[in-house]
C-alpha beads as a LAMMPS data file, in Angstrom:
LAMMPS data file: protein, C-alpha beads

141 atoms
140 bonds

1 atom types
1 bond types

-500.0 500.0 xlo xhi
-500.0 500.0 ylo yhi
-500.0 500.0 zlo zhi

Masses

1 110.0

Atoms # bond

1 1 1 285.794 334.180 -203.691
2 1 1 283.997 330.846 -203.717
3 1 1 280.259 330.346 -203.240
4 1 1 278.960 326.942 -202.271
5 1 1 275.967 325.327 -200.657
6 1 1 276.252 324.209 -197.028
7 1 1 275.064 320.783 -195.927
8 1 1 276.446 320.081 -192.457
9 1 1 275.856 321.529 -188.999
10 1 1 279.537 322.517 -188.921
11 1 1 279.070 324.569 -192.103
12 1 1 275.837 326.113 -190.771
13 1 1 277.707 327.066 -187.602
14 1 1 280.479 328.836 -189.576
15 1 1 277.822 330.814 -191.468
16 1 1 276.018 331.948 -188.305
17 1 1 278.178 335.029 -187.472
18 1 1 277.347 336.555 -190.861
19 1 1 273.695 335.451 -190.819
20 1 1 273.353 337.004 -187.354
21 1 1 274.125 340.406 -188.888
22 1 1 270.769 340.079 -190.678
23 1 1 268.836 337.945 -188.196
24 1 1 269.954 339.653 -184.987
25 1 1 267.138 338.143 -182.926
26 1 1 268.434 334.564 -183.275
27 1 1 270.911 332.931 -180.922
28 1 1 273.216 330.369 -182.470
29 1 1 271.226 327.472 -180.999
30 1 1 267.914 328.908 -182.255
31 1 1 269.438 329.445 -185.708
32 1 1 270.822 325.893 -185.886
33 1 1 267.500 324.381 -184.762
34 1 1 265.523 326.456 -187.227
35 1 1 267.864 325.684 -190.136
36 1 1 267.541 321.971 -189.416
37 1 1 263.720 322.135 -189.278
38 1 1 263.478 324.392 -192.327
39 1 1 265.719 322.084 -194.363
40 1 1 262.906 319.555 -194.036
41 1 1 260.719 322.117 -195.822
42 1 1 263.186 322.699 -198.663
43 1 1 265.318 325.480 -197.137
44 1 1 268.893 325.563 -198.391
45 1 1 271.855 327.612 -197.245
46 1 1 274.852 328.852 -199.232
47 1 1 277.839 330.970 -198.302
48 1 1 280.488 333.065 -199.982
49 1 1 284.043 332.467 -198.754
50 1 1 286.955 334.847 -199.271
51 1 1 290.381 333.618 -200.383
52 1 1 291.271 332.863 -196.756
53 1 1 288.180 330.686 -196.232
54 1 1 286.299 333.260 -194.130
55 1 1 282.515 333.501 -194.646
56 1 1 281.758 336.919 -196.178
57 1 1 278.194 336.359 -197.381
58 1 1 275.248 334.048 -196.843
59 1 1 271.960 333.211 -198.512
60 1 1 269.059 331.067 -197.396
61 1 1 266.711 330.054 -200.186
62 1 1 264.177 327.502 -201.391
63 1 1 262.525 326.457 -204.644
64 1 1 258.756 326.841 -204.641
65 1 1 255.942 326.585 -207.150
66 1 1 252.820 328.731 -207.378
67 1 1 249.815 328.770 -209.688
68 1 1 250.295 332.465 -210.479
69 1 1 253.889 332.223 -211.721
70 1 1 255.124 328.637 -211.774
71 1 1 258.444 327.562 -210.301
72 1 1 260.628 330.152 -208.574
73 1 1 263.597 330.441 -206.270
74 1 1 262.665 332.397 -203.145
75 1 1 265.480 334.051 -201.207
76 1 1 264.666 333.963 -197.495
77 1 1 267.931 335.567 -196.390
78 1 1 270.692 337.430 -198.210
79 1 1 273.461 339.139 -196.281
80 1 1 277.011 340.338 -196.821
81 1 1 279.337 340.574 -193.836
82 1 1 279.526 344.159 -192.646
83 1 1 283.267 344.370 -193.293
84 1 1 282.840 343.008 -196.844
85 1 1 280.027 345.232 -198.102
86 1 1 280.515 347.095 -201.392
87 1 1 283.203 344.615 -202.453
88 1 1 281.105 342.571 -204.910
89 1 1 280.061 339.822 -202.491
90 1 1 276.337 340.639 -202.709
91 1 1 276.444 340.819 -206.503
92 1 1 278.269 337.484 -206.680
93 1 1 275.767 335.883 -204.288
94 1 1 272.832 337.181 -206.328
95 1 1 274.408 335.843 -209.576
96 1 1 274.950 332.467 -207.890
97 1 1 271.307 332.408 -206.747
98 1 1 270.116 333.306 -210.262
99 1 1 272.245 330.506 -211.710
100 1 1 270.926 328.085 -209.083
101 1 1 267.370 329.107 -210.018
102 1 1 268.059 328.422 -213.692
103 1 1 269.669 325.058 -212.858
104 1 1 266.502 324.204 -210.914
105 1 1 264.198 325.096 -213.812
106 1 1 262.882 328.263 -212.175
107 1 1 261.540 331.107 -214.288
108 1 1 261.824 333.729 -211.526
109 1 1 263.795 334.745 -208.439
110 1 1 261.866 336.394 -205.582
111 1 1 262.834 338.004 -202.296
112 1 1 261.322 340.268 -199.670
113 1 1 263.265 343.122 -198.119
114 1 1 262.242 345.035 -195.012
115 1 1 260.881 348.502 -195.733
116 1 1 263.669 350.202 -193.778
117 1 1 266.548 348.565 -195.668
118 1 1 267.135 351.401 -198.147
119 1 1 270.720 350.398 -199.040
120 1 1 269.547 346.882 -199.853
121 1 1 266.734 348.267 -202.017
122 1 1 269.148 350.420 -204.018
123 1 1 271.322 347.328 -204.536
124 1 1 268.366 345.228 -205.753
125 1 1 267.238 347.967 -208.151
126 1 1 270.788 348.201 -209.570
127 1 1 270.686 344.441 -210.131
128 1 1 267.541 344.714 -212.259
129 1 1 264.979 343.733 -209.659
130 1 1 261.695 345.571 -209.288
131 1 1 258.808 345.829 -206.882
132 1 1 255.880 343.875 -208.298
133 1 1 253.607 343.405 -205.309
134 1 1 253.040 344.344 -201.704
135 1 1 253.688 341.735 -199.049
136 1 1 251.130 341.969 -196.256
137 1 1 251.557 340.515 -192.776
138 1 1 249.447 340.249 -189.675
139 1 1 250.839 339.412 -186.254
140 1 1 248.885 336.570 -184.682
141 1 1 250.302 336.697 -181.160

Bonds

1 1 1 2
2 1 2 3
3 1 3 4
4 1 4 5
5 1 5 6
6 1 6 7
7 1 7 8
8 1 8 9
9 1 9 10
10 1 10 11
11 1 11 12
12 1 12 13
13 1 13 14
14 1 14 15
15 1 15 16
16 1 16 17
17 1 17 18
18 1 18 19
19 1 19 20
20 1 20 21
21 1 21 22
22 1 22 23
23 1 23 24
24 1 24 25
25 1 25 26
26 1 26 27
27 1 27 28
28 1 28 29
29 1 29 30
30 1 30 31
31 1 31 32
32 1 32 33
33 1 33 34
34 1 34 35
35 1 35 36
36 1 36 37
37 1 37 38
38 1 38 39
39 1 39 40
40 1 40 41
41 1 41 42
42 1 42 43
43 1 43 44
44 1 44 45
45 1 45 46
46 1 46 47
47 1 47 48
48 1 48 49
49 1 49 50
50 1 50 51
51 1 51 52
52 1 52 53
53 1 53 54
54 1 54 55
55 1 55 56
56 1 56 57
57 1 57 58
58 1 58 59
59 1 59 60
60 1 60 61
61 1 61 62
62 1 62 63
63 1 63 64
64 1 64 65
65 1 65 66
66 1 66 67
67 1 67 68
68 1 68 69
69 1 69 70
70 1 70 71
71 1 71 72
72 1 72 73
73 1 73 74
74 1 74 75
75 1 75 76
76 1 76 77
77 1 77 78
78 1 78 79
79 1 79 80
80 1 80 81
81 1 81 82
82 1 82 83
83 1 83 84
84 1 84 85
85 1 85 86
86 1 86 87
87 1 87 88
88 1 88 89
89 1 89 90
90 1 90 91
91 1 91 92
92 1 92 93
93 1 93 94
94 1 94 95
95 1 95 96
96 1 96 97
97 1 97 98
98 1 98 99
99 1 99 100
100 1 100 101
101 1 101 102
102 1 102 103
103 1 103 104
104 1 104 105
105 1 105 106
106 1 106 107
107 1 107 108
108 1 108 109
109 1 109 110
110 1 110 111
111 1 111 112
112 1 112 113
113 1 113 114
114 1 114 115
115 1 115 116
116 1 116 117
117 1 117 118
118 1 118 119
119 1 119 120
120 1 120 121
121 1 121 122
122 1 122 123
123 1 123 124
124 1 124 125
125 1 125 126
126 1 126 127
127 1 127 128
128 1 128 129
129 1 129 130
130 1 130 131
131 1 131 132
132 1 132 133
133 1 133 134
134 1 134 135
135 1 135 136
136 1 136 137
137 1 137 138
138 1 138 139
139 1 139 140
140 1 140 141
């Protein structure tokens, strides 16, 4: 398996089928438009490829800095292809993200996970992550 950052629309397009498994509400055109806009705000996209070159995992992330904790890598999206789950892809992606955070001078890695994603939570706990705050939202529509 190889994990590498994506930079082109063609690469973003090849990642979409896996990303759609997490972000089911986005059409391919919406996803591509959003990725392009978000890249202007520091969003980056990486993918895990199996030995045949098929995308089996994806991660969207950005480096941010806050007064309360300093520089961190925030994971917007982390998904393993349904047919590749429990094969080490998620663990490899998380290690890659941790290494990328260290390379970027970050002291922490953060992510949010929906309250109903119990399997994901068990995975994050096994990988040494903990819950350190509540994330509050308010719909403004």
